[in-house]
KEKEVO-782631 format. One record per residue (C-alpha): residue number from 1; x negated, y, z negated. Coordinates in steps of 0.2 Angstrom, whole numbers, plus 2048, in hexadecimal, padded with zeros to 3 digits. Each point is the difference from the previous one (the first is absolute). Layout:
<nodes>
{NUM,{X,Y,Z}}
...
</nodes>
This chain:
<nodes>
{1,{64F,4B9,402}}
{2,{80C,7FB,80E}}
{3,{807,811,802}}
{4,{80D,7F9,80C}}
{5,{809,80B,80D}}
{6,{7F8,80F,7F9}}
{7,{7FB,810,807}}
{8,{7FF,811,7F6}}
{9,{807,80E,809}}
{10,{7F0,808,7FC}}
{11,{7FE,812,7FE}}
{12,{7F4,801,810}}
{13,{7F7,811,7FF}}
{14,{7F9,801,812}}
{15,{800,810,809}}
{16,{80F,801,80C}}
{17,{7FA,809,80F}}
{18,{80E,805,80B}}
{19,{7F3,804,80D}}
{20,{7F4,7F8,80C}}
{21,{7F2,7FC,7F4}}
{22,{80B,7F7,7F3}}
{23,{807,7F5,80E}}
{24,{7F2,7F7,80A}}
{25,{80E,7F8,80B}}
{26,{806,812,805}}
{27,{812,7FE,7FA}}
{28,{801,812,7FB}}
{29,{811,805,806}}
{30,{804,807,7EE}}
{31,{7F4,80E,804}}
{32,{808,805,810}}
{33,{807,810,7FA}}
{34,{7F2,80A,7F8}}
{35,{7F1,7F5,806}}
{36,{7F7,803,7EF}}
{37,{7F7,7F1,7F8}}
{38,{804,7FF,7EE}}
{39,{7EE,7FD,7FA}}
{40,{7FF,80C,7F2}}
{41,{7F2,809,80A}}
{42,{800,810,80A}}
{43,{7FF,7FE,813}}
{44,{7F1,806,80A}}
{45,{801,812,807}}
{46,{7F6,7FF,810}}
{47,{806,7F3,80C}}
{48,{7F3,7F3,806}}
{49,{80C,7F8,80D}}
{50,{809,807,80F}}
{51,{80F,7FC,80A}}
{52,{7FF,802,813}}
{53,{80E,7FF,80D}}
{54,{800,7FB,812}}
{55,{80A,810,806}}
{56,{806,810,7F9}}
{57,{811,800,807}}
{58,{80E,7F2,800}}
{59,{812,7FD,805}}
{60,{80D,7F5,7F7}}
{61,{7FC,7EE,803}}
{62,{7EE,803,806}}
{63,{7F2,7F6,7F8}}
{64,{7F0,808,7F9}}
{65,{7F1,7F8,7FA}}
{66,{7FA,805,7EE}}
{67,{7EF,7FC,7F9}}
{68,{7FA,801,7EE}}
{69,{7ED,801,7FE}}
{70,{7F2,805,7F4}}
{71,{7F5,7F8,7F3}}
{72,{804,7EF,7FA}}
{73,{810,7FE,7F7}}
{74,{80B,7F2,7F8}}
{75,{812,806,801}}
{76,{80B,80D,809}}
{77,{812,805,803}}
{78,{804,809,810}}
{79,{810,809,804}}
{80,{807,80D,80D}}
{81,{80A,80E,7F9}}
{82,{809,810,806}}
{83,{7F2,80D,800}}
{84,{80C,80D,7FA}}
{85,{805,7F5,7F1}}
{86,{7F1,7F6,7FA}}
{87,{809,7FA,7F1}}
{88,{80E,7F9,80A}}
{89,{803,7EE,805}}
{90,{7F5,7F7,80D}}
{91,{805,802,812}}
{92,{7FE,7F4,80F}}
{93,{7F9,7EE,7FF}}
{94,{7EF,7F8,803}}
{95,{7FA,7F1,809}}
{96,{7F0,7F7,7FB}}
{97,{7F1,7FD,80B}}
{98,{7F8,7F4,7F4}}
{99,{80B,7F7,7F3}}
{100,{7F1,7F9,7F8}}
{101,{7FB,810,7F8}}
{102,{810,80A,800}}
{103,{813,7FD,7FC}}
{104,{810,808,802}}
{105,{80A,807,7F1}}
{106,{813,804,7FE}}
{107,{802,812,7F9}}
{108,{810,809,7FD}}
{109,{809,7F0,807}}
{110,{7F7,803,811}}
{111,{7F6,7F0,806}}
{112,{7EF,804,806}}
{113,{800,812,7FA}}
{114,{7EF,7FE,7F7}}
{115,{7F0,7F6,802}}
{116,{7F4,7F9,7F2}}
{117,{7F2,7F4,7FE}}
{118,{801,7ED,7FF}}
{119,{7F1,7FE,7F4}}
{120,{7F3,809,7F6}}
{121,{7F2,7FC,80C}}
{122,{7F7,80F,806}}
{123,{804,809,810}}
{124,{7FA,80F,80A}}
{125,{80E,802,80D}}
{126,{812,7FB,802}}
{127,{80A,803,810}}
{128,{813,7FF,802}}
{129,{80E,806,80C}}
{130,{80D,80C,7FB}}
{131,{811,802,809}}
{132,{80A,810,7FF}}
{133,{812,7FD,7FB}}
{134,{80E,807,80B}}
{135,{804,80D,7F3}}
{136,{7EE,805,7FE}}
{137,{7FC,811,7F8}}
{138,{7F8,80D,80A}}
{139,{7EF,7FF,7F7}}
{140,{7F9,7F0,7F9}}
{141,{7F1,7FD,7F4}}
{142,{7F8,7F0,7FA}}
{143,{7FA,7FE,7EE}}
{144,{7F5,7F3,7F8}}
{145,{7FB,7FB,7EF}}
{146,{7EF,7F8,800}}
{147,{7F9,7F6,7F1}}
{148,{7ED,7FD,800}}
{149,{7FF,7FA,7EE}}
{150,{80C,7FF,7F2}}
{151,{7FC,811,7FA}}
{152,{7FA,808,811}}
{153,{80F,803,80B}}
{154,{807,80E,80B}}
{155,{813,804,801}}
{156,{80A,805,80F}}
{157,{7F1,805,80B}}
{158,{809,809,80F}}
{159,{7FD,7FE,813}}
{160,{802,80D,80D}}
{161,{812,804,804}}
{162,{808,7F9,810}}
{163,{80F,808,808}}
{164,{80D,7FE,80D}}
{165,{7FD,809,810}}
{166,{80E,80D,7FE}}
{167,{7FE,803,7EE}}
{168,{7FF,811,7F8}}
{169,{7EE,805,7F9}}
{170,{7FC,7F7,7F0}}
{171,{800,80A,7F0}}
{172,{7F6,7FD,7F0}}
{173,{805,7EF,7F8}}
{174,{804,7FD,7EE}}
{175,{7F3,7F9,7F4}}
{176,{7FB,7EF,806}}
{177,{7F8,7F9,7F0}}
{178,{80A,7FE,7F0}}
{179,{7FA,80A,7F2}}
{180,{7F6,7F6,7F3}}
{181,{803,805,7EE}}
{182,{7F0,804,7F7}}
{183,{7FA,7F5,7F3}}
{184,{801,808,7EE}}
{185,{7F0,802,7F7}}
{186,{7FA,7F1,7F6}}
{187,{7F4,802,7F1}}
{188,{7F5,7F4,7F7}}
{189,{804,7F9,7EF}}
{190,{7F3,803,7F3}}
{191,{804,7F2,7F4}}
{192,{80A,7F0,800}}
{193,{812,7FF,7FB}}
{194,{805,7FB,7EE}}
{195,{80E,7F5,7F9}}
{196,{800,809,7EF}}
{197,{810,80A,804}}
{198,{80A,7F1,806}}
{199,{811,7FE,7F8}}
{200,{7FD,811,7F9}}
{201,{7FF,80C,80F}}
{202,{7FD,7F4,80E}}
{203,{80B,7F3,808}}
{204,{7F3,7F2,803}}
{205,{7FF,7F0,809}}
{206,{7F0,7F6,7FC}}
{207,{7F9,7EF,804}}
{208,{7FA,7F8,7F6}}
{209,{80C,807,7F3}}
{210,{7F7,80C,7F4}}
{211,{7F1,802,80B}}
{212,{7F7,811,801}}
{213,{7F9,807,811}}
{214,{7F4,80B,7F7}}
{215,{7F8,7F0,7F8}}
{216,{804,7F2,80C}}
{217,{7FC,7FF,812}}
{218,{80C,7F2,803}}
{219,{80F,809,7F9}}
{220,{80E,804,80D}}
{221,{808,810,7FA}}
{222,{80E,80B,805}}
{223,{807,80E,7F7}}
{224,{80E,80E,802}}
{225,{800,810,7F6}}
{226,{80F,80B,801}}
{227,{7FB,813,801}}
{228,{811,80A,801}}
{229,{806,7FD,811}}
{230,{7F1,7F6,807}}
{231,{7F8,7EF,7FC}}
{232,{7ED,7FD,7FF}}
{233,{7FB,7EF,806}}
{234,{7F0,7F7,7FC}}
{235,{7FA,7F0,809}}
{236,{7F1,7F6,7FB}}
{237,{7F9,7EF,804}}
{238,{7F2,7F6,807}}
{239,{800,803,813}}
{240,{7F4,803,80E}}
{241,{80E,805,80C}}
{242,{811,807,7FA}}
{243,{80C,800,7F2}}
{244,{813,802,804}}
{245,{80F,805,7F6}}
{246,{812,7FD,805}}
{247,{811,803,7F9}}
{248,{80D,7F3,806}}
{249,{812,7FD,7FD}}
{250,{7FC,7ED,7FF}}
{251,{7F1,7F4,7FF}}
{252,{7FE,7FF,812}}
{253,{7F7,80A,80C}}
{254,{80A,80C,80B}}
{255,{808,811,800}}
{256,{7F4,806,7F2}}
{257,{7F8,810,7FB}}
{258,{7ED,7FD,800}}
{259,{7F0,809,7FC}}
{260,{7EF,7FA,806}}
{261,{7EE,804,7FA}}
{262,{7F5,7FA,80E}}
{263,{7ED,800,800}}
{264,{7F7,807,810}}
{265,{7ED,7FF,7FE}}
{266,{7FD,80A,7F0}}
{267,{810,809,7FF}}
{268,{812,7FB,7FB}}
{269,{80F,806,809}}
{270,{810,801,7F7}}
{271,{810,800,80A}}
{272,{813,7FC,7FE}}
{273,{807,7F2,80C}}
{274,{810,7F8,803}}
{275,{804,7ED,802}}
{276,{80C,7FB,80E}}
{277,{807,7EF,7FE}}
{278,{7F3,7F2,7FF}}
{279,{7F4,80B,80B}}
{280,{7EF,808,7FB}}
{281,{801,811,7F7}}
{282,{801,810,80B}}
{283,{7F5,80E,7F9}}
{284,{808,811,7FE}}
{285,{7F8,811,7FF}}
{286,{7FA,804,7EE}}
{287,{80A,810,7FE}}
{288,{80C,7F9,7F2}}
{289,{7F1,7FD,7F5}}
{290,{7F6,80C,7F6}}
{291,{7F1,800,7F4}}
{292,{7F8,7F1,808}}
{293,{7F0,7F9,7F9}}
{294,{7F6,7F0,801}}
{295,{7F1,7F7,7F9}}
{296,{7F5,7F1,806}}
{297,{7F4,7F8,7F3}}
{298,{7FA,7EE,7FF}}
{299,{80D,7F9,80B}}
{300,{80E,808,7F7}}
{301,{80C,80C,80A}}
{302,{809,80D,7F6}}
{303,{80C,80D,808}}
{304,{80D,80C,7FA}}
{305,{80D,80C,807}}
{306,{80F,80A,7FC}}
{307,{811,800,808}}
{308,{811,808,7FC}}
{309,{80D,7F5,7F8}}
{310,{80C,805,80E}}
{311,{7FB,804,812}}
{312,{810,804,808}}
{313,{7F8,807,810}}
{314,{7F4,7F2,803}}
{315,{805,7F0,808}}
{316,{7FC,7EE,7F9}}
{317,{7FC,806,7EF}}
{318,{80B,7F9,7F2}}
{319,{807,80A,7F1}}
{320,{7F6,7FB,7F1}}
{321,{80F,803,7F4}}
{322,{806,7EF,805}}
{323,{7F9,7EF,7FB}}
{324,{7F6,7F5,80C}}
{325,{7F5,7F1,801}}
{326,{7EE,805,800}}
{327,{7F2,7F8,80B}}
{328,{7ED,802,7FF}}
{329,{7F6,7F8,80D}}
{330,{7EE,800,805}}
{331,{7F6,7FA,80F}}
{332,{7F2,804,80D}}
{333,{7FF,80F,80B}}
{334,{7F6,803,810}}
{335,{7FE,812,806}}
{336,{80F,805,7F5}}
{337,{80B,7F3,808}}
{338,{807,7F4,7F2}}
{339,{801,7ED,802}}
{340,{80A,7F3,7F8}}
{341,{7FF,801,7ED}}
{342,{7F3,7F4,7F8}}
{343,{80C,7F9,7F4}}
{344,{812,800,7FB}}
{345,{805,812,7FB}}
{346,{804,804,7EE}}
{347,{813,801,7FE}}
{348,{80B,805,7F2}}
{349,{80C,7F3,7FA}}
{350,{80F,80D,7FF}}
{351,{804,811,806}}
{352,{7F9,80F,7F7}}
{353,{802,813,800}}
{354,{7EF,807,7FF}}
{355,{806,812,7FB}}
{356,{80A,7F9,7F1}}
{357,{7F8,7FC,7EF}}
{358,{7EE,7FB,801}}
{359,{7FD,7ED,7FF}}
{360,{7F1,7F4,801}}
{361,{805,7F0,80A}}
{362,{7F7,7F3,80A}}
{363,{803,7F9,811}}
{364,{800,7EF,808}}
{365,{7F8,7FA,810}}
{366,{80C,7F2,802}}
{367,{813,7FE,7FF}}
{368,{807,7F7,7F1}}
{369,{808,7F3,80B}}
{370,{7F0,7FC,809}}
{371,{7F7,7FF,7EF}}
{372,{80D,7F3,7FA}}
{373,{7FF,7F7,810}}
{374,{7ED,7FE,7FF}}
{375,{800,7FB,7EE}}
{376,{80E,7F3,802}}
{377,{7F7,7F9,80F}}
{378,{7F0,7FF,7F6}}
{379,{809,7F6,7F2}}
{380,{808,7F4,80D}}
{381,{7F1,7FD,80B}}
{382,{7F1,801,7F4}}
{383,{807,7F8,7F1}}
{384,{810,7F6,800}}
{385,{7FD,7F7,811}}
{386,{7EE,7FD,7FC}}
{387,{803,7F8,7EF}}
{388,{80F,7F6,807}}
{389,{7F5,7F9,80D}}
{390,{7F2,7FB,7F4}}
{391,{80D,7F7,7F5}}
{392,{808,7F6,80E}}
{393,{7EF,7FB,807}}
{394,{7F6,7FC,7F1}}
{395,{80B,7FE,7F0}}
{396,{80C,7F2,805}}
{397,{7F7,7F3,7F5}}
{398,{7FE,80D,7F2}}
{399,{813,803,7FD}}
{400,{808,7F1,80A}}
{401,{806,7F8,7F0}}
{402,{807,810,7F9}}
{403,{812,804,805}}
{404,{80A,810,801}}
{405,{813,800,804}}
{406,{7FE,7EF,808}}
{407,{7F1,803,80B}}
{408,{7ED,7FF,7FD}}
{409,{7F9,80F,7F7}}
{410,{7F3,804,80E}}
{411,{80E,7FF,80D}}
{412,{80B,80C,7F7}}
{413,{7F2,80C,7FD}}
{414,{7FB,7FF,812}}
{415,{812,803,806}}
{416,{803,80E,7F4}}
{417,{7F0,80A,806}}
{418,{804,7FD,812}}
{419,{812,806,7FF}}
{420,{7FA,80F,7F6}}
{421,{7F4,803,80F}}
{422,{80E,7FF,80D}}
{423,{80C,80B,7F5}}
{424,{7F2,80E,7FD}}
{425,{7FC,7FF,813}}
{426,{812,803,805}}
{427,{802,80F,7F3}}
{428,{7EF,808,806}}
{429,{804,7FD,812}}
{430,{80F,80C,801}}
{431,{7F7,80E,7F7}}
{432,{7F6,808,80E}}
{433,{810,7FE,80B}}
{434,{80A,80A,7F4}}
{435,{7F2,80D,7FE}}
{436,{7FD,802,813}}
{437,{812,7FE,805}}
{438,{7FC,7F2,80C}}
{439,{7F1,7F8,809}}
{440,{7EF,809,802}}
{441,{7F7,800,810}}
{442,{7F0,808,7F9}}
{443,{7FB,7F3,7F3}}
{444,{7F5,7F5,80C}}
{445,{801,7ED,7FD}}
{446,{805,801,7EE}}
{447,{813,800,802}}
{448,{800,7F2,80C}}
{449,{7F5,7F5,7F5}}
{450,{80C,805,7F2}}
{451,{80F,7FA,809}}
{452,{7F7,7EF,803}}
{453,{7FC,7FE,7EE}}
{454,{812,805,7FB}}
{455,{807,7F3,80C}}
{456,{7F4,7F2,7FA}}
{457,{804,805,7EE}}
{458,{813,7FD,803}}
{459,{7FC,7F0,80B}}
{460,{7F6,7F7,7F3}}
{461,{80D,7FE,7F2}}
{462,{80D,7FB,80D}}
{463,{7F4,7F2,806}}
{464,{7FE,7FB,7EE}}
{465,{813,7FF,7FD}}
{466,{800,7F2,80E}}
{467,{7F1,7F7,7F9}}
{468,{802,7ED,804}}
{469,{7FF,7F3,7F2}}
{470,{7EE,7FB,7FB}}
{471,{802,7EF,809}}
{472,{808,807,810}}
{473,{7F6,7FD,80F}}
{474,{802,813,805}}
{475,{7F8,805,7EF}}
{476,{7EF,801,808}}
{477,{806,80C,80E}}
{478,{808,80B,7F3}}
{479,{7F0,800,7F5}}
{480,{7F6,806,80E}}
{481,{80D,80D,806}}
{482,{802,807,7EF}}
{483,{7ED,801,7FE}}
{484,{7FE,808,811}}
{485,{80E,80D,7FE}}
{486,{7FA,805,7EE}}
{487,{7EE,801,805}}
{488,{804,80B,810}}
{489,{80A,80C,7F5}}
{490,{7F2,802,7F4}}
{491,{7F3,803,80D}}
{492,{80B,80D,80A}}
{493,{805,808,7EF}}
{494,{7ED,803,7FC}}
{495,{7FE,808,812}}
{496,{80F,80B,7FD}}
{497,{7F9,805,7EF}}
{498,{7EF,806,808}}
{499,{80A,80A,80E}}
{500,{80D,807,7F4}}
{501,{7F2,807,7F4}}
{502,{7FB,80C,80E}}
{503,{811,807,805}}
{504,{803,812,7FB}}
{505,{80E,7FD,7F4}}
{506,{7F6,7F5,7F4}}
{507,{7EE,804,803}}
{508,{7F6,7F8,7F2}}
{509,{7EE,806,7FC}}
{510,{7F3,7FB,80C}}
{511,{7F5,7F5,800}}
{512,{806,7FA,7EF}}
{513,{810,7F9,807}}
{514,{7F6,7F6,80D}}
{515,{7F4,7F9,7F3}}
{516,{80E,7FC,7F4}}
{517,{80A,7F6,80D}}
{518,{7F1,7F7,806}}
{519,{7FC,7FC,7EE}}
{520,{812,7F9,7FD}}
{521,{7FF,7F5,810}}
{522,{7EF,7F9,7FA}}
{523,{807,7FD,7EF}}
{524,{80E,7F6,806}}
{525,{7F7,7F6,80D}}
{526,{7F2,7FD,7F3}}
{527,{80D,7F9,7F3}}
{528,{807,7F4,80D}}
{529,{7EE,7FA,805}}
{530,{7FC,7FD,7ED}}
{531,{810,7F6,7FE}}
{532,{7FD,7F6,810}}
{533,{7EF,7FC,7FA}}
{534,{806,7FB,7EF}}
{535,{80E,7F4,808}}
{536,{7F2,7F8,80B}}
{537,{7F5,7FD,7F2}}
{538,{80E,7F9,7F6}}
{539,{804,7F4,80E}}
{540,{7EE,7F9,800}}
{541,{804,7F9,7EF}}
{542,{80C,7F4,808}}
{543,{7FB,7ED,800}}
{544,{807,7F5,80D}}
{545,{806,7F0,7F8}}
{546,{806,7EF,808}}
{547,{803,7FC,812}}
{548,{810,80B,800}}
{549,{7F5,810,7FD}}
{550,{80A,806,7F2}}
{551,{7F9,811,7FA}}
{552,{7FE,804,7EE}}
{553,{7F6,80D,7F6}}
{554,{7F2,7FB,7F6}}
{555,{804,804,7EE}}
{556,{811,806,807}}
{557,{806,809,7F0}}
{558,{7F0,809,7FD}}
{559,{7FD,805,812}}
{560,{812,806,802}}
{561,{7FF,80B,7F1}}
{562,{7F0,807,805}}
{563,{806,804,811}}
{564,{810,808,7FA}}
{565,{7F7,80B,7F3}}
{566,{7F4,806,80E}}
{567,{80E,804,80C}}
{568,{80A,80A,7F2}}
{569,{7F0,80A,7FC}}
{570,{7FD,804,812}}
{571,{812,805,802}}
{572,{7FF,80C,7F1}}
{573,{7F0,808,806}}
{574,{808,802,812}}
{575,{80F,808,7F9}}
{576,{7F6,80C,7F6}}
{577,{7F6,805,80F}}
{578,{80F,801,80B}}
{579,{808,80C,7F4}}
{580,{7F1,80A,800}}
{581,{800,803,813}}
{582,{813,803,7FF}}
{583,{7FE,80D,7F2}}
{584,{7F2,809,80B}}
{585,{80C,802,80E}}
{586,{80F,805,7F6}}
{587,{7F6,80D,7F7}}
{588,{7FA,807,810}}
{589,{812,801,807}}
{590,{805,809,7F0}}
{591,{7F3,80D,802}}
{592,{805,805,812}}
</nodes>
């Protein structure tokens, strides 16, 4: 389906790490303040790396070499701070000694006030130079956050303290490592969730509709049960990595309240998270959640937790007394780090208040606009254009003597089908733009091919409007141009269909979609081959009479009738097969 100009603002549940490990390129300025990776894991207690300085004293403007060393690591964030206020802003500026492995960052609007990695390649030593500012504090200490692996990292490892020559003796510094909230206890579920209380006690979202997670492994299930001033949430679905729930003010990712159940080895970690713009989720501490439990059986992940309906003292958590769009996504996870969802998230078609009356609803993995877009494109480029081409190519002699509104019947049918194709293409073409609010830069080659198809679909009827008379010497040029433009449009449309079926907004079942599309192409080409062979064999019944080489058919009337009947039978069979393929795709779209 030529899903033209389309890109779903997918609900991309990737872990947003505001820290070194989540950014292989080292662009971690968002972590300048607390230097704490938002990985959803606790930092290591005993440092495995050290910071050394070239001298113990400094004067304003003086440059000092600072070296980070230790066992191999992938990322780091290095800053200098007032030793008497370790939680304050960075002081001074750095100069690089090797820009291939380190880079300068701008923290607190001060250029070069921090240093980070340039890639995730392993390193054992980094050397830089620090210049003391003119207003340097009396005592300075360097701090570094080091990431060895995603879940193995150290936060704010301190160096020795360096001081100005005439400074007063240094007193005990404040805590240098940000406190890390302990993860609440998580228990193991003893039995699967049940859908028996849906619409009675539970607000349920299920896909397929009316499925039961207790009996069907493929059931995607989400329920909310109000218990006085709190809500118990249950999530279930086939996943080897993670399940994620989000409340949103719209059907787009960004500024949402999310909750992630992520697998790590044989455990499942349940954490709240927040979505900032179109970026990856940022994991928060799990203090807002209670009664957390999980279960992993036969590739199905189930997790549950309780949270208060209102959390006035907790940032980024929505008030569940209001209505929201609800998302449920799944995908892969590696060492607790979640990756892009494996398919388009399940999204409710309208806003719902999960603490209101119990309901039992379904969700969709595609927008209605995108569904209609795909369906209309299938009708246009699988059926109307294909039948129209066959009629023009092979059925002129069949209906050449029948007229409709002053024109041959075959021509009127051909023109009607082709105009219908162009109109349907124009209607479907604008739908992704309306849904997306503009052009999408993340849909690969598909939107570009779609624009070409759209252009050719408009150009073709315009060319036909200026068709020369049958005896005009330019008629041959027109015939070849008309055929070339139409053939190019059909070939590019098929390519756009294949690409469009894999886009997140209209992901059809795989590999069935590929087999069905290949089957349609073979069906159409096979029909053309059969009609071409039939036309060739019919021409062999021609006898050449007299010196003027006048061609006539043997037993003309009988041969003509036989040929016309065969062509009509082939067309009827072709249309039945074409409609079968069309129904397969339309049915698949309706079940998204």
